[in-house]
N, C-alpha and C positions, 0 to 999 in steps of 0.2 A: 308551439310544439305539437299540441293536440290537433291543430288544424291540418297539419301535414298528413296525418293518418286518416282524416275524414274524407279526403279526396279519393282514396283507394276504393272504398265501396261504391262510390258514384261511378268511377271508371269501370268497375266490374259489371255494374248494372247496365251501363251503356253498351258494353260489348256483348253482354248476354242478350239484350234486346235486339241488337243487330244480327247476332247469330241465329236467333229464333226465326227471324224473317227469312234468312237464307235457307234454313232447314225446311221451312214450310214450302218455299218455292221448289225445293228439290223433291218434295213429296207429291207435287202435281204430276199428272200423267206425263209420259214423254211428250216432247214437242209434237204437236199435231199441225201439219200444214193443211189448213182448211181449203186451200185452193186445189188440193189433190183428193179431198174427200168427195167421192162421187156425188153423194146426196147427203147434205147435212140434215139429220133427222129433226123433225118438229117435236114439240113437247109430247104430244099424244103418241109418238112413235118410240119413246124411250121406255122400252119394255121393263127395264129394271124398276122404274117407278110404278108401273101398272101391276106388276106381278110380285114384287118383293118388298120394296121400300114402304109401300102403303099398308103393309101388314102392321106397321107401328106408326108410321109418319102419315097419318090421314086425318082430315078434318072430321071424319065420322067416328074417330076413336077418342075416347076420353079415359082418364084415370089409369087404372091398371091395364086396360086394353092397349095402351100405348107402349107398354113394356119399358117405361123409362124415357121414351122419346120426348124431347122438349115440345111443348104444345104449339110453339110458333113455327116449327119446321114440319111442313106437310108437302108431300110430293104428289098429291092429287089436286093441288092448287098451283096454277102457273106462277103467280106472283111470288109465292113462298118458295117454290122449287127454283125459280130463276135467281132469286136473291140468295139462296143457299147452295147454288150449283157448284161453285168452286170448292167449297168446304166438303160437299158430298163427294166430288171427284177425288179430293185428297184422301178422304177417309176410305173410299173404295180402293183407291190405288195402294194404300199402305196396309189394307186388309182389316181395318178397324170396323168397316161396315160392309155387309151386315155382320153383326157380332157372331162369332162362332157359336155361342151359346143359344142363339135364336133358332138354329136349325135351318136357316135359310142361306142360300148362296146365290151368286150371280155367275152366269156363264160368261165365257170370254166375249161372246157376241154382245151380251147385255152390257158388259163393261165398256166395250169399244163404242157402242151407241151412246152410252152415258157420257163418255169422255168427248166424243165428237160433238155432241149437243152442247156440252158445257164449254168447251174450248173454242167452238166456232159460233159463239154469240147467243146460245140458248134461244133459238127461234121459237116463236109461239106456234 
């Protein structure tokens, strides 16, 4: 009799895990048709990284200068930027980055360039 009720939490966790993946996909920038992007920007051309993100997410920043940014996420380093590109696009798309409290913001053009770079293969 106790076994019957033990299955319910497992099912709930299973559905919760599935729904969180679906929600994350919905937070990605709108579908970008890379064949219609006139020029897919290269890493050095992603102005968001150069002018905003590296205020906290930089290999040259340590401790409090990172303002809470995880030490392994740096947008002045191609390997780090490309491996965290999709998460960055999600957070920019939903308005979580840059955080409002930082005083920084991205222009529509900076967001578009970041999204194009991320969704079209993150070229070096």
